[in-house]
C-alpha positions in Angstrom: 33.6 14.6 11.8 32.1 17.0 14.3 30.8 19.3 11.5 29.3 16.5 9.6 27.6 15.1 12.7 26.2 18.5 13.7 24.8 18.8 10.2 23.3 15.3 10.4 21.7 16.0 13.8 20.3 19.3 12.5 18.6 17.5 9.6 17.2 14.9 12.1 15.9 17.7 14.4 14.0 19.0 11.4 12.4 15.7 10.7 8.8 15.1 11.7 8.9 12.3 14.2 5.9 10.5 12.7 7.7 10.4 9.3 10.8 8.6 10.4 9.5 5.4 8.9 7.8 6.7 5.8 9.4 5.5 2.6 8.2 7.8 -0.3 8.2 6.5 -3.9 11.7 6.8 -5.3 13.5 6.3 -2.0 15.0 3.0 -1.1 14.9 3.5 2.7 13.6 5.8 5.5 14.9 8.5 7.8 15.4 6.0 10.6 17.3 3.6 8.3 19.6 6.3 7.0 20.3 7.7 10.5 21.0 4.2 11.9 23.1 3.3 8.9 25.3 6.3 9.5 25.8 5.2 13.1 26.4 1.5 12.4 28.8 2.1 9.5 31.1 4.3 11.5 31.1 1.8 14.4 32.0 -1.0 12.0 34.8 0.9 10.4 36.3 1.9 13.8 36.2 -1.8 14.7 38.1 -2.6 11.5 40.8 -0.1 12.6 40.9 -1.4 16.2 39.8 -5.0 16.6 39.6 -4.5 20.4 37.0 -1.7 19.9 33.6 -3.0 21.0 30.9 -1.9 18.7 28.2 0.1 20.5 24.7 -1.0 19.7 26.0 -4.1 17.8 22.4 -5.4 17.8 21.6 -2.6 15.3 23.9 -4.0 12.7 21.3 -6.3 11.0 18.8 -3.5 10.9 21.1 -0.9 9.3 23.8 -2.6 7.4 24.1 -2.0 3.7 21.5 -4.0 1.8 19.1 -4.2 4.8 15.6 -2.8 4.6 13.0 -1.5 7.1 10.5 -3.5 5.0 11.7 -6.7 6.6 12.5 -5.5 10.2 11.4 -7.6 13.1 11.8 -7.3 16.8 13.0 -4.2 18.7 13.7 -1.2 16.5 15.5 1.7 18.1 13.4 4.8 18.7 14.1 8.2 17.2 15.5 9.3 20.6 17.8 6.2 20.8 19.2 6.8 17.3 19.8 10.5 18.0 21.4 9.8 21.4 23.7 7.2 19.8 24.7 9.7 17.1 25.3 12.4 19.6 27.5 10.3 21.8 29.4 8.6 19.0 31.6 11.4 17.6 33.2 12.5 20.9 33.7 8.8 21.9 35.3 7.8 18.6 37.4 11.0 18.4 39.1 9.8 21.6 39.4 6.2 20.3 41.1 7.4 17.1 43.3 10.1 18.7 46.9 9.9 17.6 46.3 7.1 15.0 45.1 8.9 11.9 48.3 8.6 10.0 48.7 4.9 10.7 48.2 2.4 7.8 45.2 0.1 7.9 46.2 -3.5 8.7 43.9 -4.6 5.8 43.4 -1.9 3.2 39.8 -1.5 1.9 39.0 -1.6 -1.8 36.1 0.5 -3.1 36.1 -0.2 -6.8 39.3 1.1 -8.2 40.1 3.1 -5.0 42.0 1.6 -2.1 41.8 3.2 1.4 45.2 2.5 3.0 45.3 4.8 6.1 43.0 5.5 9.1 42.7 9.2 8.1 41.6 8.2 4.6 39.0 5.8 6.1 37.7 8.6 8.4 37.5 10.9 5.4 35.4 8.2 3.6 33.1 8.0 6.6 32.6 11.8 6.6 31.7 11.6 2.9 29.4 8.7 3.5 27.6 10.5 6.3 27.1 13.5 4.1 25.7 11.3 1.4 23.1 9.8 3.8 22.4 13.1 5.4 21.5 14.5 2.0 19.1 11.6 1.6 17.6 12.4 5.0 17.2 16.0 3.9 15.4 14.7 0.7 13.2 12.5 2.8 12.3 15.5 5.0 11.2 17.4 2.0 9.3 14.4 0.4 7.4 13.6 3.6 6.3 17.1 4.4 4.4 17.4 1.1 
């Protein structure tokens, strides 16, 4: 988790602040959306693991949940600095929350197509893959918006 997050933060540091909301042709979202989506998704999955865990920045969920779009955003949108701060604080906080639980089974296994995630460690591995996927999109957006 730490390595993936450092890589994500590195890509965000390379992003031009003014381009966080640019959506080039061929991309379904923006840098801000992908960064927020990474954050919200991990919060959501940790809440699935521990129902008592209170999601940080729960008001961001409608903005960044799968299927949402910056094209229809209204109201307060988190700034670049707020998203980066949330991502920076998230990994150490969640590492403590999840400590000692990784081998435990999920109370409700999660199906992704033909694959079922049955344990907390498998869920965390999925979130690391998920973060890498969206960080790759951020990297592509960085390249597309610089041109």
